[in-house]
MMTF fields as JSON, N, C-alpha, C and O atoms, coordinates in Angstrom:
{
  "mmtfVersion": "1.0.0",
  "mmtfProducer": "UNKNOWN",
  "numBonds": 323,
  "numAtoms": 324,
  "numGroups": 81,
  "numChains": 1,
  "numModels": 1,
  "chainsPerModel": [1],
  "groupsPerChain": [81],
  "chainIdList": ["A"],
  "bondAtomList": [4, 2, 8, 6, 12, 10, 16, 14, 20, 18, 24, 22, 28, 26, 32, 30, 36, 34, 40, 38, 44, 42, 48, 46, 52, 50, 56, 54, 60, 58, 64, 62, 68, 66, 72, 70, 76, 74, 80, 78, 84, 82, 88, 86, 92, 90, 96, 94, 100, 98, 104, 102, 108, 106, 112, 110, 116, 114, 120, 118, 124, 122, 128, 126, 132, 130, 136, 134, 140, 138, 144, 142, 148, 146, 152, 150, 156, 154, 160, 158, 164, 162, 168, 166, 172, 170, 176, 174, 180, 178, 184, 182, 188, 186, 192, 190, 196, 194, 200, 198, 204, 202, 208, 206, 212, 210, 216, 214, 220, 218, 224, 222, 228, 226, 232, 230, 236, 234, 240, 238, 244, 242, 248, 246, 252, 250, 256, 254, 260, 258, 264, 262, 268, 266, 272, 270, 276, 274, 280, 278, 284, 282, 288, 286, 292, 290, 296, 294, 300, 298, 304, 302, 308, 306, 312, 310, 316, 314, 320, 318],
  "bondOrderList": [1, 1, 1, 1, 1, 1, 1, 1, 1, 1, 1, 1, 1, 1, 1, 1, 1, 1, 1, 1, 1, 1, 1, 1, 1, 1, 1, 1, 1, 1, 1, 1, 1, 1, 1, 1, 1, 1, 1, 1, 1, 1, 1, 1, 1, 1, 1, 1, 1, 1, 1, 1, 1, 1, 1, 1, 1, 1, 1, 1, 1, 1, 1, 1, 1, 1, 1, 1, 1, 1, 1, 1, 1, 1, 1, 1, 1, 1, 1, 1],
  "groupList": [{"groupName": "GLY", "atomNameList": ["N", "CA", "C", "O"], "elementList": ["N", "C", "C", "O"], "formalChargeList": [0, 0, 0, 0], "bondAtomList": [1, 0, 2, 1, 3, 2], "bondOrderList": [1, 1, 2], "singleLetterCode": "G", "chemCompType": "PEPTIDE LINKING"}, {"groupName": "ILE", "atomNameList": ["N", "CA", "C", "O"], "elementList": ["N", "C", "C", "O"], "formalChargeList": [0, 0, 0, 0], "bondAtomList": [1, 0, 2, 1, 3, 2], "bondOrderList": [1, 1, 2], "singleLetterCode": "I", "chemCompType": "L-PEPTIDE LINKING"}, {"groupName": "VAL", "atomNameList": ["N", "CA", "C", "O"], "elementList": ["N", "C", "C", "O"], "formalChargeList": [0, 0, 0, 0], "bondAtomList": [1, 0, 2, 1, 3, 2], "bondOrderList": [1, 1, 2], "singleLetterCode": "V", "chemCompType": "L-PEPTIDE LINKING"}, {"groupName": "ARG", "atomNameList": ["N", "CA", "C", "O"], "elementList": ["N", "C", "C", "O"], "formalChargeList": [0, 0, 0, 0], "bondAtomList": [1, 0, 2, 1, 3, 2], "bondOrderList": [1, 1, 2], "singleLetterCode": "R", "chemCompType": "L-PEPTIDE LINKING"}, {"groupName": "LYS", "atomNameList": ["N", "CA", "C", "O"], "elementList": ["N", "C", "C", "O"], "formalChargeList": [0, 0, 0, 0], "bondAtomList": [1, 0, 2, 1, 3, 2], "bondOrderList": [1, 1, 2], "singleLetterCode": "K", "chemCompType": "L-PEPTIDE LINKING"}, {"groupName": "LEU", "atomNameList": ["N", "CA", "C", "O"], "elementList": ["N", "C", "C", "O"], "formalChargeList": [0, 0, 0, 0], "bondAtomList": [1, 0, 2, 1, 3, 2], "bondOrderList": [1, 1, 2], "singleLetterCode": "L", "chemCompType": "L-PEPTIDE LINKING"}, {"groupName": "GLN", "atomNameList": ["N", "CA", "C", "O"], "elementList": ["N", "C", "C", "O"], "formalChargeList": [0, 0, 0, 0], "bondAtomList": [1, 0, 2, 1, 3, 2], "bondOrderList": [1, 1, 2], "singleLetterCode": "Q", "chemCompType": "L-PEPTIDE LINKING"}, {"groupName": "MET", "atomNameList": ["N", "CA", "C", "O"], "elementList": ["N", "C", "C", "O"], "formalChargeList": [0, 0, 0, 0], "bondAtomList": [1, 0, 2, 1, 3, 2], "bondOrderList": [1, 1, 2], "singleLetterCode": "M", "chemCompType": "L-PEPTIDE LINKING"}, {"groupName": "ASP", "atomNameList": ["N", "CA", "C", "O"], "elementList": ["N", "C", "C", "O"], "formalChargeList": [0, 0, 0, 0], "bondAtomList": [1, 0, 2, 1, 3, 2], "bondOrderList": [1, 1, 2], "singleLetterCode": "D", "chemCompType": "L-PEPTIDE LINKING"}, {"groupName": "SER", "atomNameList": ["N", "CA", "C", "O"], "elementList": ["N", "C", "C", "O"], "formalChargeList": [0, 0, 0, 0], "bondAtomList": [1, 0, 2, 1, 3, 2], "bondOrderList": [1, 1, 2], "singleLetterCode": "S", "chemCompType": "L-PEPTIDE LINKING"}, {"groupName": "HIS", "atomNameList": ["N", "CA", "C", "O"], "elementList": ["N", "C", "C", "O"], "formalChargeList": [0, 0, 0, 0], "bondAtomList": [1, 0, 2, 1, 3, 2], "bondOrderList": [1, 1, 2], "singleLetterCode": "H", "chemCompType": "L-PEPTIDE LINKING"}, {"groupName": "PHE", "atomNameList": ["N", "CA", "C", "O"], "elementList": ["N", "C", "C", "O"], "formalChargeList": [0, 0, 0, 0], "bondAtomList": [1, 0, 2, 1, 3, 2], "bondOrderList": [1, 1, 2], "singleLetterCode": "F", "chemCompType": "L-PEPTIDE LINKING"}, {"groupName": "PRO", "atomNameList": ["N", "CA", "C", "O"], "elementList": ["N", "C", "C", "O"], "formalChargeList": [0, 0, 0, 0], "bondAtomList": [1, 0, 2, 1, 3, 2], "bondOrderList": [1, 1, 2], "singleLetterCode": "P", "chemCompType": "L-PEPTIDE LINKING"}, {"groupName": "CYS", "atomNameList": ["N", "CA", "C", "O"], "elementList": ["N", "C", "C", "O"], "formalChargeList": [0, 0, 0, 0], "bondAtomList": [1, 0, 2, 1, 3, 2], "bondOrderList": [1, 1, 2], "singleLetterCode": "C", "chemCompType": "L-PEPTIDE LINKING"}, {"groupName": "THR", "atomNameList": ["N", "CA", "C", "O"], "elementList": ["N", "C", "C", "O"], "formalChargeList": [0, 0, 0, 0], "bondAtomList": [1, 0, 2, 1, 3, 2], "bondOrderList": [1, 1, 2], "singleLetterCode": "T", "chemCompType": "L-PEPTIDE LINKING"}, {"groupName": "TYR", "atomNameList": ["N", "CA", "C", "O"], "elementList": ["N", "C", "C", "O"], "formalChargeList": [0, 0, 0, 0], "bondAtomList": [1, 0, 2, 1, 3, 2], "bondOrderList": [1, 1, 2], "singleLetterCode": "Y", "chemCompType": "L-PEPTIDE LINKING"}, {"groupName": "GLU", "atomNameList": ["N", "CA", "C", "O"], "elementList": ["N", "C", "C", "O"], "formalChargeList": [0, 0, 0, 0], "bondAtomList": [1, 0, 2, 1, 3, 2], "bondOrderList": [1, 1, 2], "singleLetterCode": "E", "chemCompType": "L-PEPTIDE LINKING"}, {"groupName": "ALA", "atomNameList": ["N", "CA", "C", "O"], "elementList": ["N", "C", "C", "O"], "formalChargeList": [0, 0, 0, 0], "bondAtomList": [1, 0, 2, 1, 3, 2], "bondOrderList": [1, 1, 2], "singleLetterCode": "A", "chemCompType": "L-PEPTIDE LINKING"}, {"groupName": "TRP", "atomNameList": ["N", "CA", "C", "O"], "elementList": ["N", "C", "C", "O"], "formalChargeList": [0, 0, 0, 0], "bondAtomList": [1, 0, 2, 1, 3, 2], "bondOrderList": [1, 1, 2], "singleLetterCode": "W", "chemCompType": "L-PEPTIDE LINKING"}, {"groupName": "ASN", "atomNameList": ["N", "CA", "C", "O"], "elementList": ["N", "C", "C", "O"], "formalChargeList": [0, 0, 0, 0], "bondAtomList": [1, 0, 2, 1, 3, 2], "bondOrderList": [1, 1, 2], "singleLetterCode": "N", "chemCompType": "L-PEPTIDE LINKING"}],
  "groupTypeList": [0, 0, 1, 0, 0, 2, 3, 4, 5, 2, 6, 7, 8, 9, 9, 10, 4, 7, 5, 10, 3, 8, 8, 1, 0, 8, 6, 8, 11, 12, 0, 9, 8, 3, 13, 0, 14, 15, 4, 14, 2, 0, 8, 16, 16, 4, 4, 5, 12, 11, 12, 8, 0, 14, 11, 8, 5, 2, 5, 9, 9, 14, 17, 5, 10, 18, 2, 19, 8, 5, 12, 19, 5, 5, 5, 16, 2, 4, 2, 3, 3],
  "groupIdList": [1, 2, 3, 4, 5, 6, 7, 8, 9, 10, 11, 12, 13, 14, 15, 16, 17, 18, 19, 20, 21, 22, 23, 24, 25, 26, 27, 28, 29, 30, 31, 32, 33, 34, 35, 36, 37, 38, 39, 40, 41, 42, 43, 44, 45, 46, 47, 48, 49, 50, 51, 52, 53, 54, 55, 56, 57, 58, 59, 60, 61, 62, 63, 64, 65, 66, 67, 68, 69, 70, 71, 72, 73, 74, 75, 76, 77, 78, 79, 80, 81],
  "secStructList": [7, 6, 5, 6, 6, 5, 7, 3, 3, 3, 3, 7, 7, 1, 1, 2, 2, 2, 2, 1, 1, 1, 7, 7, 1, 1, 1, 1, 1, 6, 6, 6, 6, 1, 1, 3, 3, 3, 3, 7, 7, 7, 7, 6, 6, 1, 7, 7, 1, 1, 7, 6, 6, 1, 7, 1, 7, 7, 7, 7, 1, 1, 7, 6, 6, 1, 7, 1, 1, 7, 1, 1, 1, 6, 6, 6, 6, 6, 6, 6, 7],
  "xCoordList": [-51.234, -51.733, -53.137, -53.598, -53.155, -54.334, -55.968, -56.575, -56.668, -57.569, -57.502, -57.06, -57.785, -57.217, -55.791, -55.479, -55.015, -54.151, -53.519, -52.434, -55.001, -55.352, -54.414, -54.905, -53.345, -52.782, -52.618, -52.467, -52.9, -53.357, -54.756, -54.759, -55.36, -56.148, -57.044, -57.527, -57.03, -58.058, -59.258, -59.673, -59.482, -60.675, -60.863, -60.051, -61.741, -61.75, -62.855, -63.623, -63.185, -65.155, -64.58, -63.396, -65.695, -65.758, -66.569, -66.696, -67.594, -68.399, -67.939, -67.782, -67.836, -67.222, -68.76, -68.662, -70.104, -71.36, -70.697, -69.593, -70.61, -70.388, -70.072, -70.33, -68.277, -67.236, -67.755, -67.587, -68.641, -68.052, -70.242, -70.707, -70.679, -71.791, -72.046, -73.186, -71.046, -71.435, -70.587, -70.975, -69.696, -69.097, -69.931, -70.945, -69.86, -69.681, -69.487, -69.626, -69.122, -68.804, -67.786, -67.535, -66.985, -65.015, -65.301, -65.799, -65.05, -64.688, -65.272, -66.175, -64.578, -64.936, -65.796, -66.839, -65.309, -66.636, -65.99, -64.797, -66.296, -66.473, -65.118, -64.649, -64.593, -62.661, -61.347, -60.132, -62.405, -61.51, -60.511, -60.094, -60.211, -59.002, -57.772, -57.115, -57.476, -57.289, -56.345, -55.391, -56.632, -56.081, -55.693, -56.586, -55.163, -55.213, -55.865, -55.771, -56.408, -57.948, -57.552, -57.297, -57.608, -56.846, -58.51, -59.148, -59.195, -59.755, -59.79, -59.543, -60.235, -59.904, -60.464, -60.363, -61.429, -62.282, -61.738, -60.779, -61.595, -60.707, -62.169, -63.283, -60.965, -61.437, -61.469, -60.273, -61.948, -61.866, -61.387, -60.879, -62.083, -61.445, -59.62, -59.109, -59.023, -57.948, -57.158, -57.32, -55.912, -54.597, -54.607, -54.125, -55.038, -54.988, -54.081, -53.113, -54.454, -53.783, -52.057, -51.584, -51.789, -51.329, -49.932, -50.227, -48.511, -47.574, -47.323, -47.443, -46.452, -46.552, -46.293, -45.944, -46.502, -46.242, -47.072, -47.315, -47.4, -47.901, -49.106, -49.031, -50.134, -50.846, -50.235, -49.484, -50.943, -50.386, -52.057, -51.904, -53.571, -54.099, -55.501, -56.25, -55.43, -57.131, -58.675, -58.783, -59.557, -61.279, -61.826, -61.341, -63.27, -63.743, -65.693, -66.348, -66.1, -67.297, -69.055, -69.895, -69.142, -70.273, -70.484, -71.492, -68.76, -68.513, -68.256, -68.694, -67.201, -66.893, -67.143, -66.413, -68.533, -70.434, -70.434, -70.677, -70.233, -69.848, -68.498, -68.166, -67.915, -66.765, -66.394, -66.548, -66.137, -67.017, -65.356, -65.267, -64.678, -62.958, -62.619, -61.874, -63.527, -62.654, -61.012, -60.106, -61.277, -59.793, -59.009, -58.204, -59.116, -57.867, -57.897, -57.364, -58.413, -58.03, -57.835, -56.713, -58.3, -57.339, -56.415, -55.962, -55.734, -54.588, -53.445, -52.245, -54.202, -53.763, -53.558, -52.416, -55.143, -54.069, -53.2, -52.167, -53.77, -52.188, -51.376, -50.538, -50.413, -49.886, -49.077, -48.222, -49.814, -50.361, -49.025, -47.975, -49.876, -50.178, -48.632, -48.204],
  "yCoordList": [-86.433, -87.76, -86.651, -85.542, -88.425, -87.605, -87.348, -86.831, -87.514, -86.038, -84.311, -84.216, -83.662, -82.333, -82.357, -81.703, -83.167, -83.722, -84.578, -84.779, -85.031, -86.062, -87.281, -87.869, -87.954, -89.061, -90.95, -91.961, -90.047, -92.28, -91.419, -91.086, -91.477, -91.864, -92.699, -93.831, -91.965, -93.93, -93.416, -92.485, -94.386, -94.366, -94.874, -95.705, -94.529, -95.492, -95.327, -94.445, -96.013, -96.045, -96.897, -97.189, -97.16, -98.069, -98.831, -99.659, -98.885, -99.229, -100.01, -99.425, -101.311, -101.644, -102.149, -102.589, -102.116, -101.589, -100.408, -100.734, -99.283, -97.847, -97.552, -96.851, -98.576, -98.088, -98.049, -97.128, -99.689, -99.338, -99.681, -100.142, -99.017, -98.211, -97.79, -97.543, -97.398, -95.731, -97.281, -97.12, -98.415, -99.304, -99.294, -99.965, -98.744, -99.248, -100.346, -100.01, -101.946, -102.766, -102.227, -101.848, -102.534, -102.416, -101.243, -100.545, -101.046, -98.949, -97.765, -96.929, -98.052, -97.265, -95.947, -95.749, -95.29, -93.768, -92.964, -92.674, -92.808, -92.283, -91.563, -91.023, -91.584, -91.613, -92.079, -91.992, -92.707, -93.299, -94.388, -95.043, -94.36, -95.079, -94.243, -94.706, -92.614, -91.83, -91.299, -90.553, -91.706, -91.354, -93.26, -93.977, -93.774, -95.357, -94.837, -93.821, -95.876, -95.619, -97.079, -98.069, -96.789, -97.391, -97.421, -96.369, -98.784, -98.668, -99.739, -100.938, -98.92, -99.931, -99.432, -98.216, -100.371, -100.844, -100.327, -101.087, -99.389, -98.843, -98.301, -97.915, -98.673, -98.472, -97.037, -97.024, -95.77, -94.676, -94.101, -93.199, -95.513, -95.417, -94.742, -93.762, -95.737, -96.43, -96.694, -96.764, -97.001, -96.722, -95.694, -96.446, -94.282, -95.417, -96.68, -97.226, -96.932, -97.808, -97.809, -98.666, -96.36, -95.918, -95.174, -94.231, -95.433, -93.975, -93.469, -92.727, -92.79, -90.746, -90.553, -91.395, -89.269, -89.487, -89.113, -88.142, -90.319, -91.281, -89.879, -89.812, -88.837, -88.217, -87.031, -86.843, -86.004, -84.824, -83.979, -83.509, -84.213, -83.947, -84.813, -85.694, -84.146, -85.187, -85.104, -84.226, -85.171, -84.786, -86.125, -87.255, -85.492, -85.23, -85.376, -84.377, -86.46, -85.904, -86.286, -87.082, -85.394, -85.533, -86.743, -87.088, -87.282, -88.175, -87.976, -88.788, -86.519, -86.686, -86.332, -86.352, -85.88, -86.51, -87.806, -87.915, -89.05, -89.773, -90.456, -91.499, -89.297, -90.075, -90.509, -89.354, -90.99, -90.734, -89.799, -88.942, -90.356, -90.146, -88.94, -89.219, -87.511, -86.323, -85.332, -84.742, -85.536, -85.272, -86.142, -85.714, -87.597, -87.89, -88.886, -89.992, -88.446, -88.471, -87.636, -87.489, -86.83, -85.49, -85.821, -86.933, -85.219, -85.85, -86.846, -86.572, -88.37, -89.416, -88.547, -88.086, -87.643, -87.036, -86.335, -86.314, -85.612, -84.625, -84.998, -84.17, -87.001, -87.734, -87.483, -86.715, -88.518, -88.819, -88.346, -88.831, -87.036, -85.927, -86.063, -85.178],
  "zCoordList": [-18.056, -17.933, -16.642, -16.372, -16.254, -16.13, -15.633, -16.571, -14.687, -15.312, -14.409, -13.263, -14.84, -13.771, -13.106, -12.111, -13.771, -12.808, -11.702, -11.156, -11.672, -10.931, -11.123, -12.087, -10.72, -11.997, -11.985, -12.671, -9.768, -8.714, -7.086, -5.9, -7.916, -7.66, -6.049, -6.041, -5.169, -3.69, -2.853, -2.163, -3.262, -2.386, -1.057, -0.649, -0.368, 0.738, 1.493, 1.109, 2.587, 1.82, 3.691, 3.86, 4.882, 5.732, 5.614, 6.516, 4.281, 3.776, 2.073, 1.001, 2.346, 0.805, 0.1, -1.046, 0.683, -0.666, -0.534, -0.971, -0.241, -0.816, -1.338, -2.316, -0.279, -1.742, -3.311, -4.11, -3.593, -4.57, -5.674, -6.716, -4.373, -6.262, -6.668, -7.063, -6.847, -8.071, -9.417, -10.574, -9.233, -10.104, -11.202, -11.01, -12.34, -13.81, -14.68, -15.856, -14.461, -15.025, -14.157, -13.013, -16.237, -15.829, -15.808, -16.692, -14.984, -15.443, -13.658, -13.68, -12.645, -11.685, -11.732, -11.108, -12.387, -13.105, -14.437, -14.356, -14.948, -16.326, -16.344, -15.342, -17.395, -17.36, -16.814, -16.992, -15.932, -15.386, -15.255, -14.3, -16.793, -17.505, -18.184, -19.116, -17.454, -17.977, -16.296, -16.516, -14.543, -14.067, -13.151, -13.602, -12.578, -11.996, -10.409, -9.722, -10.322, -8.962, -8.665, -9.351, -7.334, -5.889, -5.077, -5.105, -4.311, -3.758, -2.512, -2.644, -0.947, -0.375, 0.4, 0.56, 1.325, 2.942, 3.827, 3.961, 4.742, 5.859, 6.459, 6.106, 8.148, 9.338, 9.991, 10.284, 10.458, 9.941, 12.238, 12.903, 12.393, 14.09, 13.893, 14.434, 12.911, 12.832, 13.289, 14.508, 12.839, 11.818, 9.934, 9.087, 9.309, 8.572, 7.748, 8.276, 6.733, 6.446, 4.837, 4.091, 5.103, 3.797, 4.467, 5.202, 4.34, 4.622, 4.711, 3.736, 6.043, 5.741, 4.444, 3.616, 4.285, 2.678, 1.563, 0.848, 1.734, 0.461, -0.259, -1.486, 0.409, -1.284, -0.747, 0.21, -1.929, -1.717, -0.23, 0.897, -1.194, -1.643, -0.816, -1.237, 0.434, 1.609, 1.185, 2.041, 0.826, 0.623, 1.012, 1.075, 1.306, 2.194, 1.514, 1.215, 1.442, 0.639, 1.47, 1.05, 2.725, 3.19, 4.479, 5.096, 4.572, 5.592, 6.575, 7.39, 7.257, 8.576, 9.702, 10.693, 9.556, 10.43, 10.771, 11.973, 10.126, 11.013, 11.552, 12.115, 11.071, 12.245, 13.695, 14.091, 14.516, 15.863, 16.859, 17.738, 16.307, 17.02, 15.421, 14.482, 15.606, 14.621, 14.937, 14.348, 15.667, 16.32, 15.679, 14.852, 15.968, 15.637, 14.854, 14.76, 14.475, 12.294, 12.194, 11.709, 12.378, 10.744, 11.771, 11.499, 13.22, 13.408, 12.709, 12.678, 12.011, 10.701, 10.223, 10.205, 9.316, 8.231, 8.096, 7.427, 8.924, 8.425, 8.492, 8.132, 9.124, 9.335, 7.92, 7.478, 7.514, 6.098, 4.949, 4.528, 4.777, 4.259, 3.58, 2.838]
}
């Protein structure tokens, strides 16, 4: 199941508006019905709201340049993998 091996997708942004800007009715994105999707608004300047070992992979698309404390965020992501 899933899309390209992805069974669960967690999307996080500090802006609710940006997190939901591409929502299409009941469907988050084309094919989202094939993998579980969870969206959450979070503050990248604080402790991430996920327990250690939650993720196999973390990626960012054109967002890290907005982070004020990049070294701390990268340490937080490393702990969560």
